[in-house]
VOBA-1610 file (N, C-alpha, C; in pm, whole numbers, padded with zeros to 5 digits, always signed):
BEGIN
Met+09034+19453+08250Met+08922+19361+08231Met+08913+19265+08347Glu+08793+19209+08370Glu+08773+19113+08478Glu+08854+18987+08451Ser+08901+18925+08558Ser+08964+18794+08544Ser+08858+18692+08508Arg+08905+18575+08462Arg+08810+18469+08424Arg+08722+18430+08544Ser+08783+18419+08664Ser+08705+18380+08781Ser+08607+18490+08822Ala+08650+18617+08810Ala+08561+18728+08846Ala+08443+18735+08750Ala+08471+18717+08620Ala+08363+18720+08522Ala+08266+18606+08547Ser+08320+18489+08580Ser+08233+18375+08608Ser+08147+18401+08730Ser+08206+18462+08834Ser+08130+18492+08955Ser+08019+18591+08926Arg+08052+18692+08843Arg+07949+18791+08810Arg+07837+18728+08730Ala+07873+18634+08640Ala+07771+18565+08562Ala+07679+18485+08652Val+07737+18416+08749Val+07655+18338+08843Val+07564+18429+08923Ala+07617+18544+08964Ala+07536+18638+09041Ala+07419+18690+08959Leu+07444+18718+08830Leu+07337+18765+08744Leu+07231+18658+08725Leu+07275+18534+08706Leu+07179+18425+08688Leu+07101+18398+08815Ser+07161+18427+08930Ser+07093+18399+09057Ser+06999+18511+09097Ser+07014+18629+09037Ser+06930+18741+09076Ser+06789+18724+09025Arg+06693+18768+09105Arg+06554+18760+09066Arg+06515+18885+08989Cys+06437+18868+08885Cys+06391+18984+08810Cys+06287+19058+08893Thr+06282+19189+08877Thr+06189+19268+08956Thr+06084+19337+08870Tyr+06107+19351+08741Tyr+06016+19428+08657Tyr+05901+19341+08609Leu+05786+19404+08597Leu+05666+19333+08554Leu+05683+19272+08416His+05745+19347+08324His+05762+19293+08189His+05848+19168+08190Ala+05944+19158+08283Ala+06030+19039+08289Ala+05950+18918+08335Leu+05863+18935+08433Leu+05779+18824+08480Leu+05686+18776+08369Leu+05626+18870+08299Leu+05539+18835+08187Leu+05616+18759+08079Ser+05735+18808+08047Ser+05817+18745+07945Ser+05854+18603+07983Gln+05896+18584+08107Gln+05942+18452+08149Gln+05831+18348+08140Leu+05710+18387+08175Leu+05599+18291+08164Leu+05562+18267+08017Leu+05563+18372+07936Leu+05532+18354+07794Leu+05634+18263+07727Val+05762+18284+07756Val+05866+18200+07696Val+05853+18057+07746Ala+05824+18039+07874Ala+05809+17903+07928Ala+05693+17831+07861Phe+05580+17899+07845Phe+05464+17839+07777Phe+05500+17806+07633Thr+05568+17899+07566Thr+05604+17880+07425Thr+05697+17763+07407Val+05798+17752+07493Val+05893+17640+07484Val+05820+17507+07501Glu+05731+17500+07599Glu+05658+17376+07623Glu+05572+17339+07502Leu+05502+17436+07446Leu+05419+17408+07330Leu+05503+17375+07207Asp+05611+17450+07186Asp+05696+17426+07070Asp+05756+17286+07071Asn+05793+17238+07190Asn+05847+17102+07200Asn+05746+16999+07151His+05621+17016+07190His+05518+16919+07150His+05481+16934+07003Phe+05486+17057+06952Phe+05464+17076+06808Phe+05573+17006+06729Glu+05698+17026+06768Glu+05811+16964+06699Glu+05797+16811+06699Leu+05758+16758+06814Leu+05744+16612+06825Leu+05635+16562+06732Gln+05520+16630+06729Gln+05407+16582+06649Gln+05431+16600+06500Ile+05490+16711+06460Ile+05511+16729+06316Ile+05621+16635+06266Gly+05716+16601+06353Gly+05816+16501+06316Gly+05754+16364+06298Gln+05662+16329+06388Gln+05592+16201+06378Gln+05503+16196+06254Ala+05461+16314+06206Ala+05378+16321+06086Ala+05461+16316+05958Gly+05592+16297+05972Gly+05676+16282+05853Gly+05758+16403+05815His+05768+16503+05907His+05843+16625+05876His+05943+16656+05987Pro+06045+16572+06006Pro+06144+16599+06111Pro+06221+16727+06082Gly+06246+16801+06188Gly+06318+16927+06173Gly+06231+17045+06136Ala+06102+17022+06113Ala+06011+17132+06075Ala+05958+17200+06200Arg+06050+17254+06279Arg+06011+17312+06408Arg+05978+17460+06391Leu+05852+17490+06402Leu+05806+17628+06401Leu+05756+17663+06540Ser+05762+17791+06573Ser+05721+17834+06706Ser+05577+17885+06708Leu+05523+17886+06827Leu+05388+17937+06851Leu+05371+18078+06797Ile+05474+18160+06801Ile+05463+18298+06757Ile+05426+18306+06609Val+05472+18209+06530Val+05440+18209+06387Val+05294+18173+06365Trp+05244+18078+06445Trp+05101+18046+06437Trp+05017+18167+06475Ser+05050+18230+06587Ser+04970+18342+06636Ser+04975+18462+06542Gly+05094+18488+06485Gly+05110+18609+06407Gly+05082+18597+06260Val+05092+18473+06204Val+05080+18459+06060Val+04994+18340+06019Val+05035+18220+06058Val+04980+18099+05997Val+04832+18080+06028Arg+04787+18120+06145Arg+04645+18097+06178Arg+04552+18169+06081Phe+04601+18275+06018Phe+04519+18347+05922Phe+04515+18276+05787Leu+04605+18179+05768Leu+04607+18102+05644Leu+04526+17973+05656Ala+04490+17937+05779Ala+04424+17808+05801Ala+04287+17799+05734Gln+04223+17914+05712Gln+04090+17915+05652Gln+04093+17919+05500Gly+04211+17928+05442Gly+04220+17931+05297Gly+04316+18037+05247Ala+04330+18045+05116Ala+04423+18140+05055Ala+04384+18283+05087Ile+04485+18369+05098Ile+04463+18509+05135Ile+04574+18593+05072Ser+04544+18716+05039Ser+04648+18803+04982Ser+04742+18848+05093Val+04864+18883+05053Val+04964+18930+05149Val+04913+19054+05222Gly+04853+19146+05147Gly+04802+19268+05208Gly+04692+19242+05308Ser+04599+19153+05274Ser+04490+19119+05365Ser+04543+19047+05489Leu+04644+18964+05469Leu+04705+18895+05583Leu+04764+18995+05681Ala+04835+19095+05630Ala+04893+19198+05718Ala+04785+19273+05794Gln+04673+19301+05725Gln+04562+19370+05790Gln+04501+19285+05902Gln+04478+19157+05873Gln+04419+19070+05974Gln+04513+19049+06092Ala+04642+19044+06064Ala+04741+19026+06170Ala+04770+19156+06244Ala+04713+19267+06198Ala+04737+19399+06258Ala+04887+19427+06266Ser+04956+19402+06155Ser+05101+19414+06151Ser+05143+19497+06032Pro+05253+19572+06043Pro+05311+19634+05924Pro+05343+19525+05822Ile+05338+19559+05695Ile+05350+19456+05592Ile+05493+19402+05578Asp+05594+19483+05606Asp+05732+19435+05587Asp+05766+19317+05678Pro+05734+19320+05809Pro+05761+19201+05891Pro+05684+19078+05843Ile+05562+19098+05792Ile+05484+18987+05739Ile+05553+18928+05616Lys+05603+19013+05528Lys+05675+18964+05409Lys+05798+18884+05450Phe+05870+18932+05551Phe+05990+18862+05597Phe+05954+18722+05648Gln+05850+18713+05732Gln+05811+18583+05786Gln+05759+18491+05676Leu+05685+18547+05582Leu+05636+18466+05470Leu+05751+18413+05385Gly+05854+18496+05366Gly+05970+18451+05291Gly+06038+18334+05360Cys+06047+18339+05492Cys+06104+18228+05567Cys+06016+18103+05554Leu+05886+18120+05570Leu+05794+18006+05559Leu+05798+17945+05420Glu+05818+18029+05319Glu+05834+17979+05182Glu+05960+17894+05171Arg+06071+17943+05224Arg+06197+17870+05216Arg+06189+17739+05293Trp+06113+17736+05402Trp+06103+17616+05484Trp+05996+17518+05435Gly+05923+17556+05329Gly+05829+17464+05268Gly+05691+17460+05329Phe+05650+17566+05399Phe+05518+17568+05462Phe+05413+17642+05380Ile+05458+17734+05296Ile+05363+17811+05213Ile+05423+17829+05074Tyr+05338+17872+04981Tyr+05387+17916+04850Tyr+05299+18031+04805Phe+05347+18103+04705Phe+05276+18221+04654Phe+05215+18192+04519Asp+05096+18241+04499Asp+05032+18245+04368Asp+05033+18391+04325Ser+05132+18426+04244Ser+05149+18566+04205Ser+05079+18598+04074Gly+05019+18495+04012Gly+04958+18516+03882Gly+05059+18518+03770Gly+05189+18507+03805Gly+05291+18513+03703Gly+05394+18403+03713His+05429+18361+03836His+05531+18258+03848His+05469+18128+03897His+05524+18019+03851His+05475+17887+03891His+05526+17856+04031Pro+05441+17802+04120Pro+05484+17778+04258Pro+05601+17681+04271Leu+05624+17599+04170Leu+05735+17503+04176Leu+05865+17562+04123Val+05859+17684+04070Val+05977+17752+04018Val+06017+17860+04117Arg+06143+17860+04156Arg+06188+17958+04254Arg+06184+18098+04194Arg+06113+18185+04261Arg+06099+18323+04215Arg+06225+18401+04247Asp+06236+18519+04188Asp+06343+18611+04224Asp+06318+18658+04369Gly+06417+18638+04455Gly+06400+18672+04596Gly+06343+18558+04678Trp+06338+18438+04620Trp+06280+18322+04689Trp+06341+18306+04828Gly+06254+18278+04926Gly+06300+18253+05062Gly+06326+18378+05143Ser+06295+18494+05087Ser+06312+18620+05160Ser+06189+18707+05135Gly+06184+18820+05202Gly+06073+18911+05179Gly+06087+18993+05052Arg+06204+18985+04989Arg+06232+19067+04870Arg+06141+19028+04754Gly+06077+19126+04698Gly+05996+19104+04578Gly+05852+19062+04605Ile+05817+19031+04729Ile+05680+18990+04758Ile+05589+19111+04748Arg+05477+19094+04678Arg+05384+19205+04659Arg+05258+19183+04741Ala+05194+19296+04776Ala+05075+19290+04863Ala+04960+19217+04796Asp+04956+19215+04661Asp+04843+19151+04593Asp+04867+19003+04564Trp+04984+18951+04602Trp+05008+18808+04584Trp+04922+18727+04681Thr+04881+18610+04636Thr+04802+18521+04720Thr+04895+18420+04789Val+04872+18400+04918Val+04951+18305+04997Val+04867+18178+05015Arg+04929+18063+04989Arg+04860+17935+05007Arg+04948+17842+05091Leu+04882+17757+05169Leu+04954+17658+05249Leu+05005+17545+05160Ala+05131+17509+05178Ala+05186+17388+05117Ala+05145+17268+05202Pro+05162+17145+05154Pro+05123+17028+05233Pro+05179+17029+05375Arg+05305+17069+05391Arg+05363+17076+05525Arg+05290+17178+05612Gly+05250+17290+05551Gly+05176+17391+05625Gly+05038+17343+05667Ile+04975+17264+05582Ile+04844+17207+05617Ile+04857+17116+05738Val+04962+17035+05741Val+04986+16948+05857Val+05007+17032+05983Ala+05085+17139+05971Ala+05110+17227+06087Ala+04980+17286+06140Cys+04891+17325+06049Cys+04764+17386+06090Cys+04671+17284+06155Gln+04693+17158+06133Gln+04616+17055+06200Gln+04669+17028+06341Ile+04796+17054+06362Ile+04860+17025+06490Ile+04838+17137+06591Trp+04853+17262+06547Trp+04852+17374+06641Trp+04723+17392+06720Pro+04606+17399+06657Pro+04486+17433+06735Pro+04460+17343+06856Pro+04473+17210+06847Pro+04454+17130+06967Pro+04565+17146+07071Leu+04683+17189+07027Leu+04795+17201+07121Leu+04775+17314+07221Leu+04717+17425+07177Leu+04699+17539+07267Leu+04616+17502+07390Pro+04495+17446+07375Pro+04420+17406+07496Pro+04488+17293+07571Leu+04563+17206+07501Leu+04633+17098+07568Leu+04736+17152+07667Ile+04818+17247+07623Ile+04921+17303+07711Ile+04856+17383+07824Glu+04748+17453+07795Glu+04677+17524+07902Glu+04626+17427+08007Arg+04572+17312+07963Arg+04525+17211+08060Arg+04642+17157+08141Arg+04756+17140+08077Arg+04874+17094+08151Arg+04913+17194+08259Trp+04902+17322+08228Trp+04932+17424+08329Trp+04828+17422+08442Glu+04702+17402+08407Glu+04599+17394+08510Glu+04621+17274+08600Gln+04661+17161+08541Gln+04688+17042+08621Gln+04812+17059+08707Arg+04911+17127+08652Arg+05038+17142+08723Arg+05029+17246+08834Phe+04971+17362+08803Phe+04967+17473+08898Phe+04834+17483+08973Gly+04732+17417+08920Gly+04600+17427+08979Gly+04514+17527+08903Glu+04387+17493+08883Glu+04297+17584+08811Glu+04283+17717+08882Thr+04293+17715+09015Thr+04279+17839+09092Thr+04388+17940+09053Ser+04511+17893+09041Ser+04621+17983+09006Ser+04606+18039+08865Val+04567+17953+08771Val+04550+17998+08633Val+04435+18097+08624Asn+04325+18068+08693Asn+04210+18159+08691Asn+04243+18292+08759Arg+04328+18287+08862Arg+04367+18411+08929Arg+04445+18501+08832Leu+04532+18438+08754Leu+04607+18515+08654Leu+04513+18572+08549Arg+04418+18493+08507Arg+04322+18542+08407Arg+04242+18660+08461Arg+04194+18648+08583Arg+04114+18757+08641Arg+04195+18885+08655Ala+04320+18871+08704Ala+04404+18989+08719Ala+04431+19054+08583Ser+04451+18973+08482Ser+04478+19027+08348Ser+04355+19090+08287Gln+04240+19025+08303Gln+04117+19078+08243Gln+04077+19211+08305Arg+04115+19235+08428Arg+04085+19366+08490Arg+04162+19477+08419Ile+04271+19439+08352Ile+04349+19537+08277Ile+04307+19540+08131Leu+04294+19423+08072Leu+04267+19413+07928Leu+04121+19433+07895Gly+04030+19387+07982Gly+03888+19390+07951Gly+03856+19291+07840Gly+03736+19297+07787Gly+03698+19212+07676Gly+03678+19068+07716Glu+03669+18982+07615Glu+03646+18840+07637Glu+03775+18770+07679Pro+03763+18661+07755Pro+03883+18585+07791Pro+03957+18536+07667Ile+04087+18536+07673Ile+04170+18491+07561Ile+04268+18385+07609Ala+04330+18317+07514Ala+04424+18210+07549Ala+04539+18266+07631Leu+04594+18180+07716Leu+04697+18223+07810Leu+04815+18292+07742Pro+04875+18236+07636Pro+04988+18306+07574Pro+04948+18440+07511Asp+04827+18448+07456Asp+04781+18576+07399Asp+04763+18680+07508Leu+04719+18636+07623Leu+04699+18724+07738Leu+04833+18784+07782Leu+04933+18698+07797Leu+05066+18745+07838Leu+05126+18837+07731Arg+05107+18799+07604Arg+05163+18879+07495Arg+05096+19015+07486Ala+04968+19023+07515Ala+04898+19151+07509Ala+04957+19250+07610His+04984+19203+07731His+05048+19290+07830His+05187+19333+07785Leu+05264+19238+07734Leu+05399+19269+07690Leu+05399+19369+07575Asp+05308+19351+07481Asp+05299+19443+07368Asp+05269+19585+07416Ala+05177+19596+07512Ala+05142+19728+07565Ala+05261+19791+07636Phe+05331+19712+07715Phe+05449+19762+07786Phe+05557+19804+07687Gln+05578+19722+07586Gln+05682+19752+07487Gln+05652+19881+07412Arg+05527+19900+07371Arg+05491+20023+07299Arg+05522+20146+07383Glu+05485+20140+07509Glu+05506+20255+07597Glu+05655+20279+07619Phe+05731+20171+07634Phe+05875+20184+07657Phe+05947+20236+07533Asp+05920+20176+07420Asp+05995+20209+07298Asp+05970+20352+07251Gln+05858+20409+07288Gln+05829+20548+07253Gln+05921+20645+07326Ala+05974+20603+07441Ala+06052+20694+07524Ala+06199+20658+07535Ser+06240+20541+07484Ser+06377+20494+07503Ser+06455+20501+07372Pro+06583+20538+07378Pro+06665+20537+07256Pro+06691+20395+07206Ala+06695+20298+07296Ala+06717+20158+07259Ala+06589+20080+07286Pro+06549+19989+07196Pro+06424+19915+07215Pro+06431+19821+07335Leu+06314+19788+07387Leu+06304+19707+07507Leu+06369+19571+07491Val+06356+19510+07374Val+06413+19376+07354Val+06565+19378+07373Leu+06632+19487+07339Leu+06776+19497+07360Leu+06808+19535+07504Cys+06731+19629+07559Cys+06758+19675+07695Cys+06736+19565+07798Ala+06628+19489+07781Ala+06591+19390+07882Ala+06678+19266+07877Asn+06751+19247+07770Asn+06833+19127+07756Asn+06982+19163+07755Thr+07040+19189+07639Thr+07185+19206+07631Thr+07234+19328+07709Leu+07171+19445+07693Leu+07219+19563+07765Leu+07201+19548+07916Arg+07102+19474+07958Arg+07078+19453+08101Arg+07195+19383+08168Val+07257+19286+08101Val+07358+19202+08167Val+07500+19256+08150Leu+07516+19364+08075Leu+07648+19420+08053Leu+07680+19531+08153Ser+07806+19564+08162Ser+07852+19677+08242Ser+07973+19737+08172Glu+08041+19830+08239Glu+08162+19888+08181Glu+08282+19793+08194Ala+08266+19686+08273Ala+08371+19584+08283Ala+08349+19479+08175Pro+08446+19453+08089Pro+08425+19362+07976Pro+08398+19218+08022Ile+08312+19151+07947Ile+08290+19007+07963Ile+08298+18942+07824Arg+08317+18813+07821Arg+08331+18743+07694Arg+08197+18738+07620Leu+08204+18757+07490Leu+08083+18749+07408Leu+08013+18615+07424Ser+08090+18511+07445Ser+08032+18377+07458Ser+07945+18362+07581Glu+07955+18457+07676Glu+07873+18451+07796Glu+07730+18502+07773Leu+07709+18577+07667Leu+07581+18646+07650Leu+07459+18553+07645Pro+07463+18442+07570Pro+07345+18355+07572Pro+07309+18305+07711Arg+07412+18270+07789Arg+07387+18219+07924Arg+07332+18327+08016Leu+07382+18448+08001Leu+07340+18556+08090Leu+07201+18611+08055Thr+07167+18610+07927Thr+07040+18668+07885Thr+06926+18568+07876Gly+06958+18439+07856Gly+06854+18340+07830Gly+06809+18339+07686Cys+06879+18413+07599Cys+06843+18421+07458Cys+06935+18329+07376Ser+06901+18310+07250Ser+06986+18229+07163Ser+07113+18306+07132Pro+07220+18236+07085Pro+07342+18307+07047Pro+07317+18414+06942Glu+07224+18388+06849Glu+07197+18485+06742Glu+07129+18610+06796Thr+07027+18596+06881Thr+06951+18713+06925Thr+07020+18790+07037Ser+07119+18730+07103Ser+07194+18803+07207Ser+07325+18859+07154Asp+07359+18827+07030Asp+07486+18869+06973Asp+07484+19019+06941Ile+07601+19073+06911Ile+07613+19217+06886Ile+07583+19246+06739Gly+07459+19280+06712Gly+07418+19318+06579Gly+07424+19469+06562Trp+07378+19516+06447Trp+07389+19658+06417Trp+07312+19745+06515Gln+07201+19694+06569Gln+07124+19775+06663Gln+07198+19796+06795Leu+07277+19697+06835Leu+07349+19705+06962Leu+07481+19780+06953Lys+07538+19789+06834Lys+07674+19842+06820Lys+07694+19980+06882Pro+07596+20073+06872Pro+07621+20204+06934Pro+07633+20199+07086Tyr+07587+20093+07147Tyr+07578+20086+07293Tyr+07687+20002+07357Val+07775+19944+07277Val+07877+19853+07332Val+08013+19880+07270Ile+08115+19829+07338Ile+08251+19831+07289Ile+08298+19687+07282Val+08336+19642+07162Val+08381+19504+07141Val+08530+19507+07108Thr+08608+19429+07181Thr+08753+19424+07160Thr+08800+19279+07170Pro+08919+19248+07116Pro+08974+19113+07133Pro+08993+19079+07281Asp+08976+18954+07314Asp+08994+18907+07451Asp+09143+18908+07484Pro+09189+18993+07577Pro+09333+19002+07604Pro+09387+18882+07680Ser+09297+18800+07736Ser+09343+18686+07816Ser+09337+18554+07738Ala+09304+18561+07610Ala+09294+18439+07530Ala+09345+18465+07390Lys+09380+18358+07319Lys+09433+18371+07183Lys+09323+18402+07082Arg+09200+18369+07118Arg+09089+18396+07027Arg+08969+18441+07108Gly+08869+18495+07038Gly+08749+18540+07106Gly+08751+18689+07132Lys+08636+18742+07169Lys+08622+18885+07195Lys+08549+18908+07327Val+08565+19030+07376Val+08495+19071+07497Val+08410+19193+07464Val+08310+19218+07548Val+08217+19328+07522Val+08188+19401+07652Ala+08175+19532+07642Ala+08141+19616+07755Ala+08048+19726+07707Leu+07981+19790+07800Leu+07896+19903+07764Leu+07978+20025+07727Ser+07937+20093+07621Ser+07994+20223+07586Ser+07925+20328+07673Pro+07976+20451+07676Pro+07904+20556+07751Pro+07758+20568+07709Arg+07731+20552+07581Arg+07593+20556+07534Arg+07514+20436+07587Gly+07581+20322+07601Gly+07516+20204+07656Gly+07485+20218+07802Val+07577+20279+07876Val+07552+20304+08019Val+07429+20392+08036Ala+07420+20495+07952Ala+07304+20584+07958Ala+07176+20509+07923Ala+07180+20424+07819Ala+07062+20348+07779Ala+07020+20252+07890Gln+07115+20191+07958Gln+07082+20100+08066Gln+07013+20174+08181Lys+07062+20293+08214Lys+06998+20374+08320Lys+06856+20413+08279Ile+06839+20450+08153Ile+06706+20486+08104Ile+06613+20366+08113Tyr+06665+20248+08078Tyr+06585+20125+08087Tyr+06532+20104+08228Arg+06620+20112+08326Arg+06579+20088+08464Arg+06477+20192+08511Arg+06501+20318+08473Arg+06409+20423+08513Arg+06273+20407+08446Leu+06274+20384+08314Leu+06148+20374+08240Leu+06066+20252+08283Ala+06133+20138+08303Ala+06060+20018+08343Ala+05986+20041+08473Ala+06050+20109+08568Ala+05985+20139+08696Ala+05875+20243+08678Glu+05900+20345+08595Glu+05800+20451+08574Glu+05675+20397+08508Ile+05691+20309+08409Ile+05574+20254+08340Ile+05489+20173+08436Glu+05551+20095+08522Glu+05474+20020+08622Glu+05396+20114+08712Lys+05461+20223+08753Lys+05391+20320+08837Lys+05273+20382+08763Arg+05294+20412+08636Arg+05183+20468+08557Arg+05070+20366+08545Trp+05105+20240+08529Trp+05002+20137+08520Trp+04927+20125+08652Glu+04998+20142+08763Glu+04930+20138+08893Glu+04830+20253+08905Ser+04866+20369+08853Ser+04772+20483+08854Ser+04657+20461+08757Arg+04687+20401+08642Arg+04587+20383+08537Arg+04488+20273+08570Phe+04538+20162+08625Phe+04453+20045+08646Phe+04427+20015+08793Ala+04487+20091+08882Ala+04480+20074+09028Ala+04596+19987+09076Ala+04655+20033+09185Ala+04775+19966+09236Ala+04749+19822+09274Asp+04632+19794+09331Asp+04604+19656+09375Asp+04591+19562+09255Val+04546+19613+09140Val+04534+19531+09020Val+04672+19491+08969Ile+04763+19588+08958Ile+04897+19558+08908Ile+04973+19472+09007Arg+04959+19501+09134Arg+05027+19418+09234Arg+04971+19276+09235Gly+04841+19265+09212Gly+04781+19132+09204Gly+04833+19054+09085Leu+04849+19124+08970Leu+04904+19059+08851Leu+05048+19015+08878Arg+05127+19102+08938Arg+05267+19067+08970Arg+05273+18946+09062Ala+05190+18945+09167Ala+05192+18834+09262Ala+05152+18704+09194Ser+05054+18712+09104Ser+05010+18592+09033Ser+05120+18538+08943Leu+05188+18627+08872Leu+05298+18585+08785Leu+05412+18524+08865Ala+05448+18589+08976Ala+05558+18539+09059Ala+05526+18402+09116Asp+05398+18377+09144Asp+05358+18248+09199Asp+05392+18134+09105Phe+05375+18156+08974Phe+05407+18052+08876Phe+05557+18022+08876Leu+05638+18124+08898Leu+05783+18105+08897Leu+05834+18039+09025Glu+05759+18053+09133Glu+05806+18006+09264Glu+05745+17874+09308Arg+05630+17837+09253Arg+05557+17719+09302Arg+05638+17592+09280Arg+05641+17506+09381Arg+05715+17381+09370Arg+05640+17271+09443Asn+05676+17147+09411Asn+05627+17032+09486Asn+05748+16952+09532Ala+05727+16829+09571Ala+05836+16749+09628Ala+05949+16725+09529Thr+05919+16731+09401Thr+06022+16702+09299Thr+06088+16827+09243Gly+06042+16945+09281Gly+06107+17067+09235Gly+06009+17171+09184Leu+06061+17270+09113Leu+05979+17378+09060Leu+05882+17327+08954Leu+05756+17369+08964Leu+05656+17321+08869Leu+05682+17375+08729Leu+05733+17498+08720Leu+05761+17554+08588Leu+05869+17472+08518Ser+05967+17425+08592Ser+06075+17345+08534Ser+06022+17215+08476Gln+05920+17159+08537Gln+05866+17032+08490Gln+05807+17046+08350Gly+05747+17160+08321Gly+05695+17183+08187Gly+05803+17214+08086Leu+05918+17262+08134Leu+06028+17298+08044Leu+06115+17178+08008Leu+06099+17067+08078Leu+06173+16946+08044Leu+06132+16900+07904Pro+06223+16890+07809Pro+06185+16855+07672Pro+06159+16705+07658Pro+06057+16665+07583Pro+06033+16524+07559Pro+06139+16465+07466Pro+06171+16337+07481Pro+06266+16274+07388Pro+06218+16289+07244Gly+06314+16306+07155Gly+06279+16322+07015Gly+06271+16467+06971Thr+06312+16559+07059Thr+06311+16701+07024Thr+06453+16756+07028Ile+06474+16869+06960Ile+06606+16931+06955Ile+06653+16968+07095Arg+06563+17021+07176Arg+06602+17064+07311Arg+06641+16945+07399Ala+06597+16826+07365Ala+06637+16705+07438Ala+06766+16645+07383Gly+06825+16708+07281Gly+06950+16659+07225Gly+06932+16579+07098Asp+06810+16576+07043Asp+06786+16502+06919Asp+06847+16580+06802Ile+06895+16509+06704Ile+06952+16572+06584Ile+06851+16564+06472Ala+06822+16678+06410Ala+06730+16683+06297Ala+06781+16787+06199Pro+06740+16781+06072Pro+06785+16881+05975Pro+06742+17021+06015Ala+06819+17119+05974Ala+06778+17258+05992Ala+06653+17284+05910Leu+06579+17386+05947Leu+06458+17421+05873Leu+06489+17440+05725Gly+06407+17376+05641Gly+06421+17390+05498Gly+06529+17303+05435Arg+06591+17216+05515Arg+06697+17130+05463Arg+06664+16983+05487Arg+06724+16896+05408Arg+06704+16753+05425Arg+06821+16687+05497Asp+06939+16747+05483Asp+07058+16690+05546Asp+07080+16752+05682Ile+07159+16684+05764Ile+07195+16735+05896Ile+07336+16791+05888Gly+07346+16921+05884Gly+07474+16986+05868Gly+07531+17036+05999Ala+07646+17103+05989Ala+07714+17153+06108Ala+07630+17257+06182Ala+07558+17340+06106Ala+07475+17443+06170Ala+07364+17379+06253Ala+07302+17273+06200Ala+07196+17205+06275Ala+07250+17143+06403Arg+07369+17086+06396Arg+07429+17026+06516Arg+07463+17132+06620Gln+07512+17246+06574Gln+07545+17352+06668Gln+07419+17408+06734Arg+07313+17425+06656Arg+07189+17477+06714Arg+07129+17378+06814Met+07146+17248+06788Met+07101+17149+06886Met+07176+17168+07017Arg+07308+17184+07008Arg+07387+17202+07130Arg+07348+17331+07202Asp+07327+17438+07124Asp+07286+17566+07184Asp+07150+17553+07253Ser+07055+17488+07186Ser+06921+17473+07242Ser+06923+17386+07367Ala+07003+17280+07363Ala+07012+17192+07480Ala+07073+17264+07599Ala+07176+17346+07574Ala+07240+17422+07682Ala+07142+17525+07739Gln+07071+17595+07652Gln+06972+17692+07697Gln+06863+17624+07779Thr+06817+17509+07733Thr+06710+17438+07801Thr+06753+17394+07940Lys+06877+17349+07954Lys+06925+17307+08086Lys+06919+17423+08185Leu+06960+17542+08140Leu+06951+17659+08227Leu+06806+17690+08262Phe+06718+17684+08164Phe+06577+17710+08189Phe+06521+17615+08294Val+06555+17488+08281Val+06503+17387+08373Val+06563+17402+08512Asp+06694+17428+08518Asp+06762+17436+08648Asp+06721+17560+08727Thr+06716+17675+08661Thr+06687+17801+08731Thr+06599+17890+08645Pro+06471+17854+08627Pro+06387+17930+08533Pro+06372+18077+08568Ala+06357+18109+08695Ala+06337+18250+08733Ala+06459+18334+08705Ala+06577+18273+08707Ala+06700+18347+08680Ala+06741+18340+08534Ala+06709+18229+08466Ala+06765+18206+08333Ala+06674+18246+08218Leu+06542+18247+08236Leu+06453+18283+08127Leu+06471+18430+08090Pro+06459+18466+07963Pro+06485+18604+07921Pro+06385+18702+07980His+06428+18827+07988His+06343+18932+08044His+06256+19000+07939Phe+06275+18962+07814Phe+06182+19001+07707Phe+06201+18900+07595Pro+06091+18854+07532Pro+06107+18750+07428Pro+06189+18801+07311Ala+06285+18720+07270Ala+06366+18748+07151Ala+06349+18630+07057Trp+06264+18646+06957Trp+06228+18534+06869Trp+06332+18518+06760Asp+06387+18399+06749Asp+06499+18371+06660Asp+06449+18305+06532Met+06473+18370+06418Met+06433+18315+06289Met+06492+18177+06266Asn+06614+18155+06313Asn+06680+18026+06293Asn+06615+17914+06373Arg+06531+17950+06467Arg+06459+17851+06548Arg+06310+17849+06512Gly+06278+17884+06390Gly+06139+17891+06352Gly+06065+18002+06424Phe+06140+18108+06458Phe+06091+18223+06536Phe+06057+18183+06679Gly+06123+18081+06730Gly+06109+18042+06870Gly+06212+18111+06956Pro+06203+18095+07089Pro+06298+18162+07180Pro+06434+18092+07183
//
């Protein structure tokens, strides 16, 4: 196994390396935009009397915005969100546990915990979903925040740069102009669909945890720093187990190390090949100058700086009163501040420092939304 100093050097080298794949550039900007917006959402909903009620933009885009107009059935919500119903049930179960929504099932009282409360278990497609008071407050905060953060980007990077990104994207997507995060997400979704159809391991695993591993073991505790993901989403779950070998750390009394298994080495090679092949196919499909223009526009956001430093870092600086700034607040769905909430604050603050210091190296190469962070990065 690598020595502690060798592993540290390799970690620094990985963090210093620039991403080359189009999906990674798209991901880094989407995560940066999401973090900036999520910080302001957390601040405003806390000021409205709900500290710790930190939900991410992804929940608004994928679920909650469809509830803002009134009650809707679970099945209709899945249809409007263009999503399989099981992921919708899972997110609704979380929102129920966190106090943002409740169900009118025609049989159980909303103030009585149902069987399976707080999870997707038992939720039926014909149940009606309604916003709880906390959810109504959230729906008042989100819509003005989206144009606000876009204006901040226009002020920071210049309208010309933002419009250049929009034009490059619209040449691929067509249709009417859409909000900046939706634009980035649309490209990522298309790339992910094409990749996942041909890869044994999904893109979210390949682009993050499998990307930073090799046959030389490294400590599990290094994964969040190397991937830019939370400890939960970079950890070795059931999906990753076939691709890695986890053993006790021989150089320490506690802890474990992880390395790629032969199957993981093969998956990593497939990832690199497929990511490059898909970009080439996109160049043939949409014209090489269009894809290269999109890449150049994305890279510009990561590289642009002024006298005080990188412009992207300035948006990633968390405002006081937020978890990423070191503020302590209850975990989602709780009133007390427990050990888990304190640990997540420390994890978020550490992740944020990396994002601010070296965004192009530290931001994840594909978004990994963490349920424990309100489905934030």
